[in-house]
Each structure stands twice: as C-alpha cells, then as structure tokens.
NUZA-841764 format. One record per atom (N, C-alpha, C): x, y, z; residue number from 1. Coordinates in Angstrom, 3 decimals. Atoms other than C-alpha are relative to their C-alpha. Example, Ala and Ser with C-alpha at 12.3 -4.5 7.8 and 13.67 -1.06 7.14 Angstrom:
<sites>
SITE       xx       yy       zz numi
SITE    0.890   -1.190    0.000    1
SITE   12.300   -4.500    7.800    1
SITE    0.900    1.200    0.000    1
SITE   -0.820   -1.190   -0.060    2
SITE   13.670   -1.060    7.140    2
SITE   -0.770    1.090    0.730    2
</sites>
This chain:
<sites>
SITE       xx       yy       zz numi
SITE    0.359   -1.435    0.318    1
SITE   41.361  108.358  142.132    1
SITE   -1.554   -0.069   -0.554    1
SITE    1.440    0.183    0.413    2
SITE   37.994  109.462  141.315    2
SITE   -0.328    0.440   -1.550    2
SITE    0.237   -0.431    1.694    3
SITE   36.267  110.027  137.819    3
SITE    0.204    1.454   -0.247    3
SITE   -0.415   -1.352   -0.207    4
SITE   36.109  113.677  138.888    4
SITE    1.352    0.609   -0.364    4
SITE   -1.409   -0.407    0.190    5
SITE   39.855  113.923  138.858    5
SITE    0.672   -0.340   -1.377    5
SITE   -0.492    0.575    1.106    6
SITE   40.190  112.226  135.596    6
SITE    0.397    1.209   -1.092    6
SITE   -0.413   -0.895    0.841    7
SITE   41.940  113.908  132.747    7
SITE   -0.808   -0.161   -1.726    7
SITE    0.366   -0.240    1.457    8
SITE   40.617  114.787  129.106    8
SITE    0.803   -1.011   -0.704    8
SITE   -0.556    0.841    0.618    9
SITE   41.340  112.312  126.808    9
SITE    0.633   -1.448    0.509    9
SITE   -0.738    1.512   -0.602   10
SITE   42.486  109.292  128.913   10
SITE   -1.195   -0.752    0.148   10
SITE    0.732    0.877    0.068   11
SITE   40.990  106.040  129.439   11
SITE    0.267   -0.771    1.310   11
SITE   -0.104    0.473   -1.543   12
SITE   40.134  104.548  132.741   12
SITE   -1.017   -1.144    0.381   12
SITE    0.590    1.154   -0.582   13
SITE   38.736  101.290  134.551   13
SITE   -0.805    0.281    1.077   13
SITE    0.799   -0.304   -1.185   14
SITE   35.972  101.666  137.026   14
SITE    0.252   -0.926    1.035   14
SITE   -0.178    1.061   -0.868   15
SITE   36.884  100.119  140.223   15
SITE   -1.248   -0.035    1.304   15
SITE    0.752   -0.165   -1.241   16
SITE   33.842  101.295  142.557   16
SITE   -1.116    1.134    0.046   16
SITE    1.276   -0.891   -0.092   17
SITE   30.359  103.074  142.448   17
SITE   -0.419    0.095    1.472   17
SITE    0.190   -0.167   -1.156   18
SITE   30.034  104.706  145.805   18
SITE   -1.090    1.278    0.199   18
SITE    1.089   -1.016    0.150   19
SITE   26.791  106.867  144.987   19
SITE   -1.343   -0.677    0.855   19
SITE    1.276    0.489   -0.284   20
SITE   23.198  106.400  146.268   20
SITE   -0.432   -1.132   -0.825   20
SITE    0.621    1.213    0.718   21
SITE   21.550  102.996  145.684   21
SITE   -0.661    0.104   -1.167   21
SITE    0.958   -0.289    0.980   22
SITE   19.170  104.459  143.191   22
SITE    0.776    0.505   -1.047   22
SITE   -1.135   -0.466    0.929   23
SITE   21.986  106.182  141.285   23
SITE    0.690   -1.036   -0.603   23
SITE   -0.910    1.317    0.160   24
SITE   23.953  103.045  141.610   24
SITE   -0.573   -0.683   -1.268   24
SITE    0.723    1.037    0.818   25
SITE   21.292  100.820  139.889   25
SITE   -0.170    0.767   -1.502   25
SITE    0.302   -0.342    1.431   26
SITE   20.804  103.291  137.097   26
SITE    1.190   -0.030   -0.926   26
SITE   -1.455    0.282    0.739   27
SITE   24.471  103.854  136.219   27
SITE    0.326   -1.509   -0.452   27
SITE   -0.157    1.130    0.473   28
SITE   24.636   99.866  136.274   28
SITE   -0.841   -0.194   -1.290   28
SITE    0.847    0.020    0.772   29
SITE   21.678  100.089  134.136   29
SITE    0.729    0.260   -1.531   29
SITE   -0.806   -0.578    1.255   30
SITE   23.749  102.078  131.312   30
SITE    1.134   -0.629   -0.309   30
SITE   -1.456    0.661    0.369   31
SITE   26.724   99.900  131.574   31
SITE    1.052    0.394    0.658   31
SITE   -1.003   -0.703   -0.862   32
SITE   28.748  101.613  134.191   32
SITE   -0.078   -0.933    0.971   32
SITE   -0.294    0.932   -1.200   33
SITE   30.047   98.583  136.439   33
SITE    1.385   -0.142    0.023   33
SITE   -1.754    0.425   -0.296   34
SITE   33.307   97.440  137.969   34
SITE    0.383   -0.654   -1.026   34
SITE   -0.478    0.514    1.083   35
SITE   35.427   96.820  135.261   35
SITE   -0.158    0.653   -1.150   35
SITE    0.153   -0.736    1.349   36
SITE   33.993   98.985  132.789   36
SITE    1.029    0.577   -0.416   36
SITE   -0.833   -0.612    0.680   37
SITE   36.301  100.796  130.542   37
SITE   -0.861    1.538   -0.301   37
SITE    0.857   -1.371    0.519   38
SITE   35.421  104.712  130.169   38
SITE    0.984    0.735   -0.366   38
SITE   -0.807   -1.095    0.249   39
SITE   36.806  107.434  128.190   39
SITE   -0.692    1.315    0.337   39
SITE    0.523   -1.474   -0.221   40
SITE   36.661  111.101  129.192   40
SITE    0.287    0.605   -1.285   40
SITE   -0.030   -0.438    1.278   41
SITE   35.650  112.689  126.065   41
SITE    0.054    1.839    0.181   41
SITE    0.064   -1.500   -0.197   42
SITE   35.266  116.460  127.750   42
SITE   -0.217    0.406    1.220   42
SITE    0.073   -0.686   -1.526   43
SITE   35.110  118.738  130.945   43
SITE   -0.923    0.966   -0.409   43
SITE    0.922   -1.100    0.196   44
SITE   32.372  121.134  131.054   44
SITE   -0.082    0.903    1.188   44
SITE   -0.364   -0.845   -0.861   45
SITE   32.301  124.359  133.150   45
SITE   -0.907   -0.814    1.381   45
SITE    0.527    0.151   -1.200   46
SITE   30.891  123.694  136.737   46
SITE    0.232   -1.664    0.475   46
SITE   -0.524    1.418   -0.407   47
SITE   32.462  120.054  137.074   47
SITE   -0.825   -1.209   -0.950   47
SITE    0.543    1.144    0.908   48
SITE   30.444  118.056  134.351   48
SITE    0.603   -0.644   -1.128   48
SITE   -0.813    0.880    1.009   49
SITE   31.980  115.308  132.627   49
SITE   -0.852   -0.908   -1.080   49
SITE    0.527    0.867    1.241   50
SITE   31.431  113.908  129.225   50
SITE    0.838   -1.392   -0.213   50
SITE   -1.013    0.979    0.274   51
SITE   32.345  110.404  129.002   51
SITE   -0.771   -1.373   -0.990   51
SITE    0.363    1.272    0.823   52
SITE   32.037  107.237  126.691   52
SITE   -0.102   -1.218    0.884   52
SITE   -0.049    1.631   -0.985   53
SITE   30.933  103.718  128.289   53
SITE   -0.532   -0.756   -1.201   53
SITE    0.555    1.023    0.517   54
SITE   30.365  101.053  125.963   54
SITE   -0.691    0.570   -1.371   54
SITE    0.390   -0.721    1.411   55
SITE   29.787  103.492  122.407   55
SITE   -1.117    0.688    0.591   55
SITE    0.728   -1.114   -0.443   56
SITE   27.517  105.611  124.461   56
SITE    0.467    1.122    0.776   56
SITE   -0.333   -1.045   -0.890   57
SITE   28.031  109.210  125.775   57
SITE   -0.849    0.290    1.084   57
SITE    0.601   -0.575   -1.028   58
SITE   27.097  110.300  128.914   58
SITE    0.542    1.135    0.682   58
SITE   -0.497   -1.346   -0.802   59
SITE   27.088  113.365  131.066   59
SITE    0.015   -0.333    1.617   59
SITE   -0.107    0.248   -1.574   60
SITE   27.751  113.018  134.807   60
SITE    0.397    1.263    0.670   60
SITE   -0.243   -1.261   -0.923   61
SITE   27.677  115.903  137.228   61
SITE    0.899   -0.458    1.231   61
SITE   -1.129    0.026   -0.871   62
SITE   30.268  116.791  139.731   62
SITE   -0.603   -1.073    1.270   62
SITE    0.198    0.980   -1.127   63
SITE   28.465  114.795  142.730   63
SITE    0.080   -1.313   -0.762   63
SITE   -0.401    1.618    0.527   64
SITE   28.484  111.419  140.827   64
SITE    1.103   -0.310   -0.581   64
SITE   -1.226    0.051    0.495   65
SITE   31.467  111.866  139.077   65
SITE    1.162   -0.134    0.988   65
SITE   -0.938   -0.127   -0.848   66
SITE   33.479  112.608  142.356   66
SITE   -0.320   -1.528    0.932   66
SITE    0.269    1.428   -0.536   67
SITE   31.791  109.137  143.816   67
SITE    0.292   -1.195   -0.495   67
SITE   -0.193    1.167    0.951   68
SITE   33.002  106.962  140.930   68
SITE    1.519   -0.109    0.271   68
SITE   -1.357    0.466   -0.053   69
SITE   36.460  105.148  141.636   69
SITE    0.530   -0.694   -0.968   69
SITE   -0.591    0.696    1.509   70
SITE   38.780  104.684  138.599   70
SITE    1.669   -0.338    0.190   70
SITE   -1.394    0.059    0.652   71
SITE   42.016  103.607  137.452   71
SITE    0.354    0.306   -1.187   71
SITE   -0.121   -0.300    1.386   72
SITE   44.069  104.563  134.646   72
SITE    0.319   -1.222   -0.643   72
SITE   -0.411    1.130    0.837   73
SITE   44.524  102.021  131.881   73
SITE    1.200    0.657   -0.773   73
SITE   -1.207   -0.438    0.880   74
SITE   47.443  102.044  129.634   74
SITE   -0.476    0.422   -1.548   74
SITE    0.124   -0.681    1.332   75
SITE   45.852  102.812  126.096   75
SITE   -1.101    0.861    0.066   75
SITE    0.556   -1.054    0.197   76
SITE   44.484  105.861  124.874   76
SITE   -0.980   -0.331   -0.880   76
SITE    0.841    0.373    0.667   77
SITE   41.362  106.020  123.122   77
SITE   -0.047    0.703   -1.452   77
SITE    0.005   -0.673    1.394   78
SITE   40.594  106.942  119.283   78
SITE   -1.121    0.534   -0.168   78
</sites>
C-alpha cells in the first residue's frame, strides 16, 4: 500500500521510495529510508499528510506520499 492510503494513528514501515531522484535523496537525508518506521499523525485537506519520522514531524503532499510504499506494523504509536 502507499503512504497516501495510510490511516491516521497507525504505524508503518517504509518499503520503497518511488519519487524523482532529487526528492528521494532529500527524503533519505531526512531519515526516510527503506525499513524506517513512520507514524501517521494527521491528514490535511487536499491530501497532505503529517508524519513522524525518527522524532521529527514532516508534511508530505499527495504526489510524494502516493509514491512511497509502506507496510503496516503491529504496534501503535503513543
């Protein structure tokens, strides 16, 4: 599934980044790599997502979040 399809309040593990190379490098520099745990904090209008990655909040637009593959993990975030 994609990060765009993720549910608010759930925890996911990144399994692939399929965006432009420049965006991929930037996301990796921010700590969003394969195997990284991501918490979905909020969904905004027009498709933006607020996520928590390694203690940092990030806002991702629909274009980026719909091209990040994730799989759901067992634990919920607190």
